[in-house]
BAFI-3210 file (N, C-alpha, C; in Angstrom, 3 decimals, decimal comma, padded with zeros to 6 digits):
// residues 126
n [1|2|3|4|5|6|7|8|9|10|11|12|13|14|15|16|17|18|19|20|21|22|23|24|25|26|27|28|29|30|31|32|33|34|35|36|37|38|39|40|41|42|43|44|45|46|47|48|49|50|51|52|53|54|55|56|57|58|59|60|61|62|63|64|65|66|67|68|69|70|71|72|73|74|75|76|77|78|79|80|81|82|83|84|85|86|87|88|89|90|91|92|93|94|95|96|97|98|99|100|101|102|103|104|105|106|107|108|109|110|111|112|113|114|115|116|117|118|119|120|121|122|123|124|125|126]
n.u [163,324|161,866|163,553|164,799|165,995|167,165|167,682|168,980|169,334|171,099|172,979|171,475|170,451|168,319|164,991|165,412|165,150|164,758|164,605|163,662|164,167|162,994|163,796|162,350|162,475|161,969|159,345|156,050|155,593|153,307|151,668|151,483|151,443|153,486|155,942|157,529|159,961|161,703|164,713|166,234|169,371|169,670|166,940|163,753|162,632|160,385|157,208|156,753|155,496|153,075|151,756|149,052|148,513|147,855|148,230|146,144|145,464|147,013|149,113|150,311|152,837|152,039|153,831|155,061|153,142|151,878|154,347|155,979|155,209|154,223|154,634|154,064|155,330|154,318|154,942|157,607|158,554|159,025|159,021|158,486|159,620|159,036|160,707|160,153|160,713|162,541|163,528|165,795|165,105|164,223|166,348|167,718|168,075|166,541|164,218|162,988|160,172|158,340|155,091|154,112|151,900|149,584|147,362|145,517|145,087|146,618|149,137|150,840|152,775|156,095|156,807|155,074|155,880|157,598|159,842|162,786|164,725|168,200|168,547|168,892|170,825|169,677|170,481|169,902|170,882|171,015]
n.v [-007,194|-009,442|-012,370|-014,771|-017,973|-020,285|-023,817|-027,067|-027,563|-028,986|-031,390|-033,709|-036,774|-037,179|-037,975|-038,254|-036,980|-034,022|-032,110|-028,983|-026,428|-023,601|-021,333|-019,012|-015,813|-013,022|-012,041|-013,056|-016,218|-017,489|-015,546|-014,796|-015,275|-017,707|-018,484|-020,317|-019,746|-019,945|-019,581|-020,007|-020,121|-017,348|-017,001|-015,624|-015,058|-017,411|-018,407|-021,137|-022,566|-021,962|-021,194|-020,621|-018,792|-020,597|-022,989|-024,270|-023,979|-024,499|-023,683|-024,227|-024,217|-025,423|-027,246|-028,476|-029,477|-032,029|-033,146|-031,522|-030,985|-028,393|-027,325|-026,211|-025,519|-023,913|-023,776|-024,329|-022,301|-022,647|-023,364|-025,782|-027,414|-030,190|-031,918|-034,048|-036,694|-035,388|-033,388|-032,571|-030,014|-028,766|-027,616|-024,908|-021,841|-021,838|-019,936|-018,865|-017,017|-014,325|-013,027|-010,591|-008,984|-010,393|-012,981|-015,094|-014,903|-015,880|-014,791|-015,026|-013,537|-012,490|-009,896|-009,049|-010,177|-009,439|-010,095|-012,019|-015,016|-016,042|-017,868|-021,212|-023,561|-025,865|-028,616|-030,762|-033,654|-035,391]
n.w [122,787|121,754|121,456|119,237|118,601|116,399|115,905|115,012|112,311|109,455|107,494|105,437|103,814|100,948|101,728|104,387|107,813|109,832|112,813|113,538|115,930|117,747|120,037|122,197|123,811|126,065|125,792|126,670|125,458|124,475|123,443|120,749|117,137|115,557|113,109|110,395|107,939|104,789|102,876|099,907|098,081|095,952|095,769|096,829|100,187|101,558|102,829|105,060|107,220|109,824|113,086|115,271|118,381|120,521|119,376|118,083|115,425|112,303|109,486|106,169|103,618|100,430|099,291|101,431|103,056|105,062|105,310|106,915|109,858|112,099|115,439|118,840|122,089|124,602|127,296|127,300|125,798|123,051|119,556|117,015|114,028|112,411|110,091|107,588|105,186|103,464|100,680|097,967|097,008|099,264|100,427|102,099|103,995|107,044|108,828|111,929|113,005|114,552|114,880|116,505|116,619|116,237|117,295|116,725|114,010|111,152|109,018|105,960|104,760|104,726|105,570|107,587|109,923|112,825|114,331|114,071|113,876|113,648|111,661|110,358|108,662|106,284|104,478|101,855|100,383|097,248]
ca.u [161,910|161,692|164,743|164,508|167,202|166,875|168,681|168,541|169,648|172,227|173,054|170,826|170,144|166,919|164,193|165,708|164,374|165,382|163,674|164,116|163,620|163,144|163,615|161,988|162,593|161,720|157,923|155,271|155,635|151,981|150,862|151,531|151,635|154,857|156,043|158,798|160,190|162,968|165,276|167,255|170,270|169,135|165,490|163,150|162,175|159,031|156,511|156,759|154,459|152,789|150,876|148,491|149,125|147,652|148,517|144,929|145,398|148,300|149,054|151,498|153,122|151,540|154,922|155,512|151,992|151,941|155,736|156,618|154,290|154,680|154,029|154,656|155,222|154,400|155,592|159,040|158,856|159,671|158,241|159,213|159,261|159,494|160,893|160,223|160,771|163,204|163,888|166,839|164,526|163,997|167,591|167,551|168,209|165,225|164,107|161,858|159,705|157,216|154,169|153,628|150,671|148,454|147,269|144,770|145,072|147,913|149,459|152,003|153,710|157,221|156,893|154,253|156,561|158,455|161,057|163,349|165,926|169,364|168,473|169,653|170,980|169,239|170,973|169,430|171,613|170,299]
ca.v [-007,403|-010,862|-012,998|-016,076|-018,704|-021,560|-024,869|-028,338|-027,736|-029,845|-032,049|-035,017|-037,322|-037,145|-038,962|-038,184|-036,075|-033,112|-031,391|-027,645|-025,838|-022,162|-020,921|-017,604|-015,155|-011,595|-011,769|-014,275|-016,949|-017,895|-014,385|-014,396|-016,243|-018,053|-019,063|-020,722|-019,339|-020,437|-018,830|-020,726|-019,210|-016,720|-016,942|-014,820|-015,772|-017,890|-018,990|-022,590|-023,010|-021,053|-021,735|-019,565|-018,681|-021,761|-024,186|-024,919|-023,890|-024,468|-023,372|-024,747|-024,143|-026,636|-028,163|-029,161|-029,974|-033,458|-033,534|-030,634|-030,483|-027,378|-027,434|-025,302|-025,848|-022,602|-023,924|-024,332|-021,155|-023,227|-023,812|-026,820|-027,808|-031,548|-032,009|-035,442|-036,969|-034,221|-033,400|-031,587|-028,690|-028,187|-026,988|-023,474|-021,382|-021,789|-018,891|-018,770|-015,642|-014,023|-011,962|-010,204|-008,227|-011,280|-014,181|-016,162|-014,700|-016,182|-014,141|-015,730|-012,576|-012,281|-008,519|-008,793|-010,742|-008,363|-010,608|-013,139|-015,664|-015,893|-018,857|-022,448|-024,129|-027,225|-029,056|-032,107|-034,194|-036,366]
ca.w [123,079|121,511|120,902|118,672|118,242|115,751|115,974|114,474|110,907|109,152|106,196|105,420|102,505|100,555|102,431|105,800|108,652|110,772|113,660|113,858|117,137|117,885|121,423|122,304|125,108|126,053|125,883|126,865|124,202|124,029|123,090|119,362|116,065|115,208|111,780|109,810|106,569|104,271|101,767|099,167|097,372|094,765|095,801|097,870|101,364|101,395|103,969|105,156|108,144|110,928|114,113|116,099|119,709|121,383|118,614|117,605|113,969|111,615|108,063|105,518|102,198|099,803|099,009|102,642|103,798|105,268|105,556|107,893|110,884|113,034|116,752|119,816|123,490|125,243|128,593|127,037|124,938|121,882|118,413|116,304|112,671|112,145|108,648|107,179|103,750|102,891|099,267|097,669|096,848|100,585|100,860|102,311|105,366|107,655|109,833|112,838|113,063|115,426|114,520|117,828|116,502|116,009|118,118|116,065|112,570|110,555|107,761|105,439|104,172|105,647|106,042|108,772|111,087|113,313|114,949|113,326|114,340|112,791|110,608|110,461|107,326|106,008|103,180|101,535|099,251|096,449]
c.u [161,553|162,959|164,392|165,812|166,816|168,017|168,119|168,820|170,854|172,151|172,438|170,635|168,662|166,165|164,398|164,865|165,272|164,281|164,278|163,422|163,879|162,806|163,391|162,177|162,237|160,265|157,202|155,086|154,262|151,147|150,823|151,735|153,125|154,873|157,445|158,826|161,502|163,414|166,416|168,147|169,639|167,629|165,005|162,721|160,712|158,493|156,564|155,606|154,255|151,780|150,360|148,879|148,955|147,868|147,313|144,800|146,799|148,091|150,378|151,604|152,687|152,636|155,389|154,363|152,033|153,330|156,362|155,643|154,953|153,946|154,681|154,402|155,416|155,065|157,104|159,488|159,534|158,658|159,111|158,731|159,874|159,529|161,129|160,260|161,408|163,633|164,990|166,302|164,134|165,233|167,426|167,993|166,800|165,220|162,845|161,461|158,489|156,404|153,499|152,345|149,426|148,531|146,649|144,716|146,470|148,036|150,766|153,048|154,850|157,249|156,079|154,880|157,629|159,709|161,484|164,560|167,038|169,381|169,325|169,658|170,492|169,684|170,575|170,135|170,792|171,053]
c.v [-008,872|-011,378|-014,410|-016,725|-020,057|-022,542|-026,114|-028,566|-028,634|-030,399|-033,439|-035,479|-037,203|-038,290|-038,958|-037,150|-035,192|-032,471|-030,045|-027,148|-024,343|-021,788|-019,416|-017,092|-013,683|-011,173|-013,095|-014,993|-017,248|-016,759|-014,029|-015,564|-016,466|-018,720|-019,501|-020,282|-019,945|-019,594|-019,624|-019,727|-018,661|-016,599|-016,054|-015,690|-016,176|-018,507|-020,503|-023,091|-021,968|-021,687|-020,600|-019,763|-019,867|-023,080|-024,885|-024,913|-023,793|-024,233|-023,742|-024,347|-025,467|-027,685|-028,950|-029,745|-031,500|-033,969|-032,779|-030,151|-029,469|-027,572|-026,428|-025,813|-024,543|-022,657|-023,899|-023,177|-021,585|-023,606|-024,772|-026,949|-029,177|-031,744|-033,462|-035,554|-035,816|-034,453|-032,380|-030,170|-028,035|-027,475|-025,474|-023,135|-021,228|-020,808|-019,035|-017,300|-015,505|-012,871|-011,531|-009,395|-009,071|-012,496|-015,348|-016,041|-014,892|-015,496|-014,745|-014,814|-012,296|-010,905|-008,241|-009,355|-009,760|-008,809|-011,877|-013,724|-015,495|-016,861|-020,077|-023,127|-025,569|-027,573|-030,507|-032,579|-035,255|-037,676]
c.w [122,911|120,850|120,453|118,226|117,673|115,969|115,309|113,009|110,707|107,751|106,299|103,983|102,212|101,217|103,928|106,522|109,504|111,603|114,026|115,115|117,131|119,314|121,486|123,722|124,954|126,165|126,051|125,538|123,631|123,449|121,614|118,397|115,827|113,836|111,428|108,352|106,099|103,091|101,152|098,435|096,102|094,714|096,936|099,045|101,188|102,681|103,908|106,017|109,224|111,868|114,982|117,562|120,628|120,645|118,030|116,087|113,388|110,134|107,426|104,060|101,585|099,609|100,230|103,456|103,868|105,555|106,726|108,955|111,816|114,359|117,692|121,221|124,245|126,612|128,462|126,160|123,642|120,805|117,613|114,868|112,437|110,638|108,258|105,663|102,991|101,450|099,015|097,527|098,163|101,117|100,933|103,725|105,915|108,817|110,659|112,942|113,967|114,868|115,818|117,795|116,335|116,907|117,366|114,550|112,011|109,202|107,260|104,803|105,145|106,293|107,297|110,046|111,553|114,050|114,247|114,028|113,334|111,618|110,885|109,093|107,286|104,596|102,962|100,279|098,539|096,370]
res [q|v|q|l|v|e|s|g|g|g|l|v|q|a|g|g|s|l|r|l|s|c|a|a|s|g|r|t|f|s|s|y|v|m|g|w|f|r|q|a|p|g|k|e|r|e|f|v|a|a|i|e|w|r|g|s|s|t|y|y|l|d|a|v|k|g|r|f|p|i|s|r|d|n|a|k|n|t|v|y|l|q|m|n|s|l|k|p|e|d|t|a|v|y|y|c|a|a|d|t|g|r|k|t|t|v|v|i|t|p|e|v|y|d|y|w|g|q|g|t|q|v|t|v|s|s]
***
């Protein structure tokens, strides 16, 4: 129904940048909320950022606000997470997710997102 594929992860030094991309297919991309989550070893999955269907509103985890802007290009069926000023504590697997039941209301609980990508590893060295 909805297929999501993340890319752009890798190994960087603290202070560096990465740009994550999530390509969607299977349903009109502009019709739902998209989000990014992350999960570090031994920790629960946590919300990072989300964007409503037309990109007019964005929401962020406090720890990444101002560093990780989220954006979307509906014409390209892609959502992005620009990760700047990376810190070792940002190390995690990052997942792209779709909340196909909502367009303008963003929810940060992982359980409400019904489609997920496979994840991309981000490792930040000190």
